[in-house]
N, C-alpha and C positions, 0 to 999 in steps of 0.2 A: 651584921657584916662590919668587919674592921675597915676603916677608911684610911687611905694613904694620902699624904700631902704631895701635890704635884704643882708644876707651873708650866705654862705654855708661852711660847714667844710668838709675836704677831707684829703687824704694822704699827709703827709708832704714831700715836694720835688716834688710832681706831681700836684701841683696847676695849672700848665699850661694846663694839660689835662682837668681838671675840668673847667677851664676858657673857653677853646675851646668848650667843650660840652655844657655849659650853653649858650654860644653865638649861637651855632647851634640850640638850642631850643628856641631862640628868646629873651633871656635876654640881657640886656645892661651891660656888665661887666665894672666895674669902677676901681677896684683895687684888688690886691692880697697881702696877708701876709702869714706868716707861718701857714699852714694848713687851710687857709681861702680864699675864693673868694667872693668879694663884688660885688653886681650888683643891677640894677634897673629893675623893671618889674611891670606890672599891677597885681592887687591882684589875679585875676582869673588865671593868668599864673602859679601861685604857684601850682595849681592842676596838671597841665601837668608836671611841673618840678618834683613833687614828684613821679609821675608814671614812668617817662622816664629818669631822670638824674641818670645814673648808677654808677657814681664815687663819689657821695655825701653821706656823713654819716648823716648829719642833715641840715635842713634849719632853718634860724632864721629871724625874723624881726629885722632890725638894729634900736634899740631904741636910742642909744647914742654912740658916739665915740669921745674921747677927751684925751687931755694930762693933767694929774693931778699930784699933788705933795703931797697931804695930804688927810686924811679921810674927812675933811671938804669940799674939792673940789669935791670929789666923791659924797658927799651928795648934793651939789649944782647941779651937773650934773644930778643926779638921779631925783631931784625935777622937772626938766624941761620936763620930759617925761609924755605924756598924757596917762597913763595906762588905765584910764577909757574909752578911745576910743577903746581899744583892748579887754578888758574883763570886765564883770560886777561883782558886789560884791557878787553874789551868788556862784561864783566859788572860790574854795580854791587855793591858790598859794604857791609857795616856791621859795626861792632864792638859786641858785647853784653858789657858789663863788669859783674862782680859783685865785691864786696869784703867781707870779714868779718874784723874784728880792729881793732887800733889802729894807724893809720898817719898819716903827715904829708901824705897826699894822698888824693884821693877816687877813686871808681870812674870818674867822668867824666874825671879827669886821666889815668887809665890808658887809657881808651878813646881819648882824644885822642892820647896818645903812640904807642900801638900803631897807630892809624889812619894817623898820619903816617909811621910806619916802613913800613907796607904800601905807601903811595904812593911813598915815596922808593926803596924796593927795586924796585918795578916800573919806575920811571923809570931807575934804574941798570941794570937788566937788559934792558928792552925799549924804553926811550925814551919810554914813555907811561904815565901813571898811569890806573888804573881809576876810574870814577865812584863817588861815595858816594851811597847812598840809604838813609836811616835808617828809612824807613817800609815800603818794599817791596823789600828787596835781593834780588839773585839769589844771593848768597853771604853767609852769616853766620859770623863768626869770634867764638867765645866766649872771653872772657878772665876768669879767676876767680883771686882771691887770697884765701886763708884764712890769716891770720897771715903766715907767711913762705913758704907753699907756693903756687907759681904754676903755673897750668895754662892752656894755649892750645890750643883745639880748633876744628876746622872742622866745622860742622854738616852732616851727610850726609842728615838726615831731613826737615828742615823743621819743621812743627808736630809736637807730641808724638804718638807712636803710640798713646797711650791713646784718641785720638779715632777709635774704630772706625767703619768705614762701616756696619756693621750696626746701630748704635745709633740707634734712631728718636727717642728722647726722653730728656731728662734731668729729667723732671718729678718724680722721686722726690727728696725732701729729703735723703736719706742715700745716694744712689746711689754705689756704689763705682766707682773707676777700674777699667776692665777690666784694665789691667796689674797692679794690685794683686790683683784677683780671680783672675787667672791664677796669680799667685805663691802665693796661698793654696791653691788647688786642687792645684797642683803640690807644695806642701809638706805636704799633708794625708795623703799615703800612700794615696790612693784606689787600690783594687785591683779585684778581681772583683765586689765588692758594688755594689748600686745606689747612686747619688749622689742625695741628697735635700736640699732646702732648704725648711723649713717657714715661713720668713719671707723669701720670695725677692724681694719688691719687683718690680723690672722685669727680673729674671732673669739678672743679670750673672754671678753665680758659676756657675750651671748652664750658661749658653751658653759661657762661656770654658772650662769643664770639658769640654763636648762637643767643642768645636773642638780642644782639646789632645789628648784621647785618640784622636780620629779623624784627627789629622794635618792638619787643614784650616787654611789660613792665615786668621787673624782680620782680615787687611788686604786681602782680596780686594775690589776696587772702589775702593780709595784711588787718587787721582789725583796727589796732591802727593808728589814725591820729589826732594828737593833735590840729590841726587848726580848727577842727569841733566845738569846744566850743567857738571860738573867735567871736567877734561881726561882723567883715566883712564877715564871712563865708556865702556862698550861697549853701545850701544843694542841691537844684535842679541842679545847674550848676555842682556841684561835681558828682552827680549821672550820669549826661550825660557823663562826662569824664570817669567814671568807666565803664559804659556800652560800650563806644566806644573802650576802650582798650581791652575788652574781645574778640573783633572780629579781631584784628590785627594778621596776620600770613604771614610774608614775606618769602624771600628766601635767601640762602647764599651758598657759595661753600661748598663742603663736609667737615665734621669734624670727626677726628678719634683720639681716645685716648687709651692708654694701660698702664698697671702697673703690676709689678710682683706679687702684693698682690691681690688675688682673692676676698678677703673681701672688699677691697677698690673699686674694679671694680664693684662689685654688688651694693655698695652704690652709685657709680657714675651713674649707670643705674637708680636706684631709684630716684636720684636727677634730672636726665634728664627727667624722666617721670613726676615728679612733676612740672617741668618748662615747660612742653609741647614741648620738643625738643627731642623726642624719636628716631629720625633718626641719632643721633650721634652714631658712631660705637665705641664700647668699647670692648677691648680684654685683656685677661691675657697674658702678654708677658714681657720678659726682654728687656729693652731698648738697651742693647748691642747686642742682637741677632735678632732684628727686620729685616725683609727683606727690601732692599732699596726701596724707593718710586718710583713709575712708572713715576713721573713727579716732577718738582720742587715744593716745598711746603713752607709754613710758619710754622716753628716749634717754638712753644712757650712752655716753661716749667719752673718749679720751682724745681731744683735739691736740694738734701739735702746739708746743710751748715756745719754740724758737731756741731750744737748748741743743737738741740733736737733729731736729728736722725743722725746716722753714726759716725764712728770714723775718726779722721783726716787722719790717714794713709790709711784707706780704701777709703776715698774720693779722695785722690790724684790719686789712681789707677783708680777709676771710672771716674774722669775728663779726665785723659789721654786717656782712652779707648773710651769715648764718642767722643772726638775730633778726634781721629783716624777714627772712624766710620763716623762721619758727614763729615769730610774733604774728605773721599774717596767716599762716597755714596750720598751726598746731594748737588752736584754741581748745581748752579743756584738757590739754596734755600736761604731763610732768616732764621737765627737762632736768637731767642729772648729768653733771659735767665734772670730770677731773681736770682741774685748772692749775697749771703751773706758771701762768702768765696773768698778772693782774689786769691787763688790758681787756681780757675776755669779759669781765664783769661790767665794764664801763658801758657796754652796748646793750645790756639787758633792759627790756622795757619795764620790768617790775623788780622789786627787791626780792632776793632769794628767800625761800621759805625756811631753809636751814643751811648752815655752813659749818664744815668740820675741817680743821687744819690737821695735816698729817705729813709724814715724810715718805717720799717715794725714792728708795735708796737714800741719798743725802740731800735730795731736792725738796725744799718746802713746797707743798701743794695744798690745795683746798678742794674739798668735795662740796659742790654747790648744788642746791636743789631749788628749782623754780616750779610753781604751779601756775600755768598760764590761764587767764580768765577766758 
């Protein structure tokens, strides 16, 4: 089987989770860089990866990767790419260009040069250029330059995979991206113990956890798939994958979530219903007055940081009370917290078992794991 070079985009700092996930799904991971995981796979593997890779935002064909110093060198790299093997000149395309660093040219200059190369190469190979549509293209080519590292990729996904079909509302001010939530649960070490979230908001951590442990695709019902217009696409094989994923329904330990806000809890229930995991138990409750668990649990939560919700003085009180409760009532449990406020760690009774730094949007955060004695 001929292997193709791809890369996936993911949460900055948690690339290792995505690399492990793609490996488990059969991809041959070759490299990682900031927010990207590079891998090899057969073309048809990309169908399964789109349905079951939970921590990935987008997949791309790796068209070119090179070290460049000038706009001319970018042009030379772009000219070597056989675009006509990936899409035909009936489909409109657009170049999406990003640039980071100090250069004598702009991202718009790069987009203009690469776009002209695509047109010129199609004319040279097929006699006709494809149309350009910047607003609603059939095909998107991403061009990124960071200092002297240049990357050219063909978007296979379309809009980001974090836009889950099951998600009914984004009404929560601090709602997590589902791709990040999936990465957190996968990194948590969740085992046979129940998974609970005492500040669950609209339920994202628990829903992504249930879907993962039960092997259910989080993208069931999504209709946008950019790879369907590409030349290598096999619609019959794709339909087989879609039909197969509709019948997956595995098992997991119990999941329970609670939040003080009744509106958020109702949205969580709606989201769980949309995802097909209606047995998650949701309740309206204060995290500080919940009854102790009957057995050790894995507690995964995303408490307020004081950025978009909560005042710093109030949060210090909340953090202290949470640790008093967890330390007294959650012996033998694992505590997994997404922390965007350093004050949270100061009240922990023991040192964390693990700590991973990552970016949530542009906010530096830490994924912290404690095993309580």
